[in-house]
C-alpha positions in Angstrom: -7.3 61.1 -3.0 -4.0 59.1 -2.7 -4.6 58.6 0.9 -8.1 57.0 -0.3 -6.5 54.6 -2.6 -3.8 53.5 -0.2 -6.5 53.0 2.5 -8.6 51.1 -0.1 -5.7 48.9 -1.0 -4.7 48.2 2.4 -8.3 46.9 3.3 -8.4 45.0 0.5 -5.1 42.9 1.2 -6.4 42.6 4.8 -9.6 41.1 3.5 -7.6 38.6 1.2 -5.3 37.8 4.1 -8.2 37.3 6.4 -10.0 35.2 3.6 -6.8 33.0 2.9 -6.5 32.5 6.9 -9.9 31.3 7.2 -9.5 28.8 4.3 -6.6 27.3 5.8 -8.2 26.9 9.3 -11.4 25.3 7.5 -9.1 23.0 5.9 -7.1 22.2 9.0 -10.3 21.7 11.0 -11.5 19.6 8.3 -8.4 17.5 8.1 -8.5 16.9 12.0 -11.8 15.6 11.7 -10.5 13.1 9.1 -7.8 11.9 11.1 -9.8 10.7 14.0 -11.6 8.1 11.7 -9.0 6.9 9.4 -7.4 3.5 9.5 -8.4 2.8 13.3 -6.2 -0.4 13.0 -3.2 1.7 12.9 -4.1 3.7 16.1 -5.2 0.9 18.0 -2.2 1.4 20.6 -2.5 5.0 21.9 1.7 5.4 22.1 1.8 4.6 18.0 3.0 6.8 16.0 2.0 7.0 12.4 4.7 7.7 9.8 3.6 8.4 6.1 6.3 8.4 3.4 5.3 10.4 0.3 6.8 8.1 -2.7 4.4 7.8 -5.8 6.4 5.4 -7.6 7.7 3.4 -4.5 7.6 0.3 -7.1 10.3 1.5 -9.6 13.3 0.0 -8.3 15.7 2.5 -8.5 17.9 4.0 -6.1 15.1 6.3 -4.6 13.4 3.4 -3.6 16.2 1.7 -2.0 16.3 4.8 0.3 12.8 4.4 0.9 12.8 0.8 2.1 16.1 1.1 4.0 14.6 3.9 5.9 11.1 2.2 6.8 13.5 -0.9 7.6 15.5 1.3 10.1 12.6 2.8 11.8 10.7 -0.5 12.3 13.9 -2.0 13.8 14.5 0.9 16.4 10.8 2.1 17.2 8.3 -0.7 17.6 5.4 1.7 18.2 6.1 3.4 14.6 3.5 2.5 12.1 4.8 2.9 8.6 3.0 4.1 5.5 3.5 4.5 2.1 1.7 6.9 -0.5 2.1 5.2 -3.8 0.5 5.6 -7.2 1.6 2.1 -8.2 -2.0 0.8 -8.3 -1.3 -1.9 -10.8 0.6 -3.6 -7.8 -0.4 -5.0 -4.3 1.2 -4.2 -1.2 2.3 -7.7 -1.0 3.9 -7.6 -4.7 5.4 -4.2 -4.0 7.3 -5.5 -1.1 8.3 -8.7 -2.7 10.2 -6.8 -5.5 11.9 -4.8 -2.8 13.2 -7.8 -1.5 14.1 -9.1 -5.0 15.5 -6.0 -6.5 17.3 -4.8 -3.2 17.5 -7.8 -1.0 15.7 -5.8 1.7 13.0 -7.4 3.8 10.8 -5.2 6.4 10.4 -6.6 9.9 6.7 -5.5 10.0 3.8 -5.0 7.9 3.6 -1.8 6.0 0.1 0.1 5.2 0.0 1.3 1.3 -2.2 4.1 0.6 -3.0 4.4 -3.1 -3.2 7.4 -5.1 -5.5 7.7 -8.0 -3.9 10.6 -9.9 -0.3 10.2 -10.1 -0.3 11.5 -13.8 -0.4 15.0 -12.0 3.1 14.8 -11.0 4.3 13.2 -14.6 5.9 15.7 -16.9 3.8 14.5 -20.0 0.8 16.0 -18.1 2.7 19.6 -18.4 4.2 20.0 -21.8 4.6 23.7 -20.6 6.1 25.1 -17.5 6.8 21.6 -16.7 8.5 22.4 -13.4 5.5 24.7 -12.0 2.9 22.1 -13.3 4.6 19.1 -11.5 4.8 21.3 -8.5 1.5 21.9 -8.4 0.4 18.5 -9.2 2.4 17.3 -6.3 0.0 19.6 -4.0 -3.1 18.3 -5.3 -1.6 15.0 -5.3 -0.3 15.6 -1.6 -4.0 16.9 -0.9 -5.4 13.3 -1.9 -3.1 11.6 0.1 -3.6 14.0 3.3 -7.7 13.2 2.5 -6.9 9.6 2.6 -4.7 9.3 5.9 -3.3 12.1 8.1 0.3 10.8 9.5 1.6 12.0 12.8 5.2 12.2 10.9 5.4 13.1 7.2 8.6 12.3 5.2 8.9 13.0 1.5 11.3 10.9 -0.2 11.3 12.0 -3.8 11.8 15.6 -3.8 8.2 17.0 -3.5 9.0 19.8 -1.7 5.8 21.8 -2.2 3.7 19.2 -0.1 5.7 19.9 2.8 3.9 23.0 3.9 0.5 21.4 2.9 1.2 18.3 5.6 2.5 20.8 8.2 0.4 23.7 8.4 -2.7 21.7 7.0 -2.3 18.2 8.4 -0.5 19.3 11.5 2.5 16.9 10.9 5.9 17.0 11.9 7.9 17.1 8.6 11.1 15.7 7.2 12.5 15.1 3.8 15.1 13.0 1.8 16.3 15.3 -1.1 17.9 13.3 -3.9 18.0 15.9 -6.4 17.0 19.5 -6.3 13.9 20.3 -8.3 15.7 23.2 -9.6 19.5 24.1 -9.6 22.1 26.8 -9.9 23.3 24.6 -13.0 19.9 24.6 -14.6 19.7 28.6 -14.2 23.2 28.8 -15.7 22.2 26.6 -18.6 19.2 29.1 -19.3 21.3 32.1 -18.9 23.9 30.7 -21.2 21.3 29.6 -23.6 22.6 25.9 -23.6 20.6 23.5 -25.4 19.8 20.4 -23.1 16.9 17.9 -22.4 15.0 20.3 -20.2 16.3 23.6 -22.2 14.8 23.1 -25.7 16.6 24.3 -28.6 13.4 26.6 -29.7 14.2 28.5 -26.3 17.7 28.3 -26.2 18.4 29.9 -29.5 15.7 32.7 -28.9 17.1 35.4 -26.6 13.7 36.6 -25.6 12.3 33.2 -24.9 15.4 32.8 -22.7 14.9 35.7 -20.8 11.5 34.8 -19.8 12.5 31.4 -19.0 15.4 32.7 -16.8 12.9 34.8 -14.9 10.5 31.7 -14.7 13.1 29.9 -13.0 14.5 32.5 -10.8 10.7 33.1 -9.5 10.5 29.3 -9.1 13.6 28.8 -7.2 12.5 31.4 -4.6 9.2 29.5 -4.2 11.0 26.2 -4.1 13.1 27.3 -1.4 10.1 28.9 0.7 8.7 25.5 0.6 11.7 23.3 1.2 12.4 25.4 4.2 9.4 24.4 6.1 10.8 20.9 6.8 11.6 20.5 10.2 14.3 17.7 9.1 16.1 17.9 5.9 18.6 15.4 4.5 20.5 15.3 1.3 22.3 12.7 -0.6 25.4 14.4 -1.5 28.0 17.0 -1.2 26.5 18.4 -4.7 23.0 18.3 -3.7 24.0 19.8 -0.3 25.6 22.7 -2.0 22.3 23.4 -4.0 19.8 23.0 -1.4 21.7 25.3 1.1 21.6 27.8 -1.4 18.0 27.4 -2.1 16.5 26.8 1.0 19.0 28.5 3.3 18.2 26.4 6.3 22.0 24.9 7.1 21.2 24.2 10.8 18.4 21.5 10.1 20.3 20.1 6.9 22.6 17.2 6.8 24.1 14.8 4.3 23.1 11.3 5.1 24.5 9.2 2.2 22.1 6.8 0.3 22.1 3.1 1.5 24.3 0.9 -0.9 24.4 -2.7 -0.8 28.0 -2.7 -0.6 27.7 -5.7 1.5 26.2 -8.3 -0.8 28.8 -6.6 -3.6 31.6 -7.2 -1.5 30.7 -10.8 -1.0 31.9 -11.3 -4.8 35.1 -13.0 -4.8 37.6 -10.5 -6.3 39.6 -12.8 -8.7 42.8 -12.1 -10.7 41.8 -11.7 -14.1 43.2 -14.3 -16.6 46.4 -12.8 -18.4 44.9 -14.4 -21.8 41.6 -12.8 -21.7 40.4 -11.8 -24.7 36.8 -10.9 -24.2 35.5 -8.0 -22.0 32.0 -6.6 -21.1 31.0 -3.1 -20.2 27.8 -2.7 -18.0 25.9 0.1 -17.6 23.1 0.1 -14.6 20.5 2.9 -14.9 16.8 3.4 -15.1 15.8 4.4 -18.6 15.4 8.0 -18.2 16.3 10.8 -20.2 18.8 12.4 -18.0 20.5 9.2 -17.6 22.0 9.6 -21.2 22.2 6.2 -22.8 22.8 7.8 -25.7 26.2 9.1 -24.9 26.8 5.2 -24.0 26.2 3.9 -27.4 28.0 6.8 -29.1 30.9 6.5 -26.9 31.2 2.6 -27.1 30.8 3.2 -30.9 33.5 5.6 -31.0 35.7 3.4 -29.0 35.2 0.4 -31.5 35.9 2.4 -34.4 39.4 2.2 -33.6 39.3 -1.7 -33.6 39.5 -4.2 -36.3 36.7 -6.4 -37.1 38.2 -9.3 -35.2 38.8 -7.0 -32.3 35.1 -5.6 -32.0 33.8 -9.3 -31.3 36.0 -9.1 -28.1 33.7 -6.1 -26.8 30.3 -6.0 -25.8 27.8 -3.2 -24.1 25.1 -4.5 -21.7 22.4 -1.9 -20.5 20.8 -2.9 -17.4 18.0 -0.9 -16.2 14.2 -0.9 -15.3 11.4 1.0 -16.8 9.0 3.2 -14.9 6.2 3.7 -17.1 5.5 3.9 -20.9 7.7 6.8 -22.0 10.7 4.7 -20.2 9.5 1.7 -22.6 9.4 4.0 -25.5 12.9 5.3 -24.7 14.4 1.9 -24.8 12.7 1.5 -28.2 14.5 4.4 -29.3 17.6 3.3 -28.0 17.2 0.1 -29.9 17.2 2.1 -33.2 20.2 3.7 -32.4 21.9 0.5 -31.7 21.0 -0.3 -35.3 21.9 2.9 -36.8 25.4 2.6 -35.5 25.7 -0.7 -36.2 26.2 -2.2 -33.0 23.2 -5.0 -33.0 26.2 -7.8 -32.1 27.8 -5.8 -29.6 24.7 -4.2 -27.6 22.2 -6.2 -25.1 19.4 -4.9 -23.1 18.8 -6.6 -19.8 15.5 -5.1 -18.4 14.0 -5.0 -14.9 16.6 -7.8 -13.8 16.8 -9.5 -10.4 19.3 -8.4 -7.7 21.2 -11.8 -8.3 21.5 -11.3 -12.1 22.7 -7.6 -11.2 25.6 -9.0 -9.1 26.4 -11.7 -11.9 26.8 -9.3 -14.8 28.8 -6.9 -12.4 31.0 -9.6 -11.6 32.0 -10.9 -14.9 32.2 -7.2 -16.5 35.5 -5.1 -17.0 33.9 -1.6 -16.7 31.0 -0.2 -15.2 29.6 2.7 -17.2 28.0 5.7 -15.9 26.9 8.8 -17.8 24.4 11.3 -16.4 25.6 14.7 -16.0 25.4 16.1 -12.5 24.1 13.0 -10.9 22.8 13.8 -7.6 24.5 10.6 -5.9 25.1 7.6 -8.1 24.2 4.4 -5.9 24.9 2.6 -9.5 28.4 4.1 -9.2 29.1 2.7 -6.0 27.7 -0.9 -6.5 30.1 -0.8 -9.6 33.1 -0.3 -7.2 31.7 -2.6 -4.6 31.6 -5.4 -7.2 35.1 -5.0 -8.0 34.6 -3.6 -11.4 36.4 -0.6 -12.8 34.2 2.3 -12.8 33.8 4.8 -15.7 31.5 7.8 -14.4 30.4 11.1 -15.7 32.9 13.9 -14.2 30.5 15.7 -12.4 28.3 15.9 -9.5 28.2 13.1 -6.7 30.7 10.6 -8.7 33.2 13.4 -9.1 32.6 15.0 -5.4 32.0 11.9 -3.1 32.6 8.6 -5.2 35.2 8.5 -7.3 37.8 10.3 -5.6 41.3 9.2 -4.9 41.9 7.2 -1.6 45.4 7.6 -0.2 46.5 9.3 -3.6 45.7 5.9 -5.6 42.8 5.8 -8.0 39.7 4.6 -7.4 38.0 4.6 -10.9 37.9 7.1 -14.1 36.0 9.9 -15.2 34.9 11.4 -18.4 32.3 13.8 -19.8 31.7 13.8 -23.7 32.0 11.0 -26.5 35.7 11.5 -27.2 36.7 11.2 -23.5 34.6 8.3 -22.8 36.0 6.4 -26.0 39.5 7.2 -24.7 39.0 6.4 -21.0 37.9 2.8 -22.3 41.1 2.5 -24.4 43.2 3.3 -21.3 41.6 0.9 -19.0 41.4 -2.1 -21.1 45.4 -1.1 -22.0 45.9 -1.5 -18.1 47.6 -5.0 -17.3 45.5 -7.3 -15.1 47.5 -6.3 -12.0 47.2 -2.6 -12.7 43.3 -3.1 -12.9 43.4 -5.2 -9.8 44.9 -2.3 -7.6 42.4 0.1 -8.8 39.5 -2.6 -8.0 41.0 -3.2 -4.5 41.3 0.6 -3.8 37.7 1.2 -4.8 36.0 -1.6 -3.1 38.0 -0.1 0.3 36.4 3.4 -0.4 32.8 2.5 -0.6 32.3 0.8 2.5 31.1 4.3 4.1 28.0 4.2 2.0 26.9 1.0 3.5 23.1 0.6 4.6 24.2 0.6 8.1 26.0 3.9 7.7 22.8 5.3 6.2 20.6 3.7 9.0 22.5 5.4 11.7 22.5 8.8 9.8 18.7 8.7 8.9 17.8 7.6 12.3 20.0 10.5 13.9 18.2 13.0 11.8 14.6 12.0 12.2 14.7 11.1 16.0 14.1 14.7 17.0 10.5 14.7 15.2 9.6 11.2 16.0 10.1 11.4 19.9 8.2 14.9 19.8 5.4 12.9 18.7 
């Protein structure tokens, strides 16, 4: 009887396996057939190689988008036969408008045309679409979105530049592509698992779950299962690039692919910021500004910035308060970000900071440089920021940085150089307020020493260094094609 049950189970498993293999082979043949008829103008030259970048938010104007455009610029410069394609969900912008924004925001111009493949269902990868089991939902959504991308254009080489690891097996096994990825931030990390295990409330661990031991247990099981699947998917990539030491540690732990994983620091426009003159402060200076550079996303924690600034001002007289101003500079990707800005404006009003806080949205690159050049402090408050391009830009501009004591800023950027400080780190309202007080109490000469040292330390994060590292990693998969 037992033998019969085991035999039946094995036969059932074999049948399912054969069915799955059959479906995969059918899909592979279907995609190969479509490839022959897709965008023939990209394949006029028999030696051309089509490189597809999966970046549904390519027009967002953040650090991830700088990586995308610098990567394309580097490829076009080295490989004349490479044809670059970007899979985007920005249906409200033409290709010309997207490239124009890249030039205005990042001062980056590509040397040859870029093809844009527009995706209609970007909402599949947005958190609002998946109010429950968000990580799983977004990951499944990325596969559906990836399938739409694959059906519209099959590239020779596929590079995910937004962290959608579950699309990699799709393009590798169904699309027959060489695959690479640039990981800005692991979809799930050991820190997230630890927060759930310790039942710590955060933006991605709601109070109703963190305060309930049963719900926390099931969420932890779900997270561990998801982490395993995430590792299996990510490991399929032929080339893995990560942006910092912090990200490297998590990816090595989760993906277990050390032999093909490398740190490639993201490109920071340090050259443009280094052109700003590093002037000595007027010893009689009476006004100071604090500038924040960050997209208005929840993890950037602008609320901490406002409350820290408020705590700092509590120690000042009414006359002294007028000497300080906080300027929040950032871009809005979608309606959720716009709503978040409105919530922050309400917080500003509740804290009585209307005369001390200013919002500058979607500013030009020139305006960004101007604001940093005149600021005393550049503020950053994201916990476990994967890298922190904004932090590097602050330091390159000659502004004293005050960043979160975690992630990339702690491990790679705001580190002592030759035993001398390059900036300041903090972790909560009190420590941020105290650090502001410390920085403003320094003499102009003491601040100048830190500013000069910080400028020297960030030269390793230049666009040239990124281009060399990126090309070194992807050359193997390009040359195979």
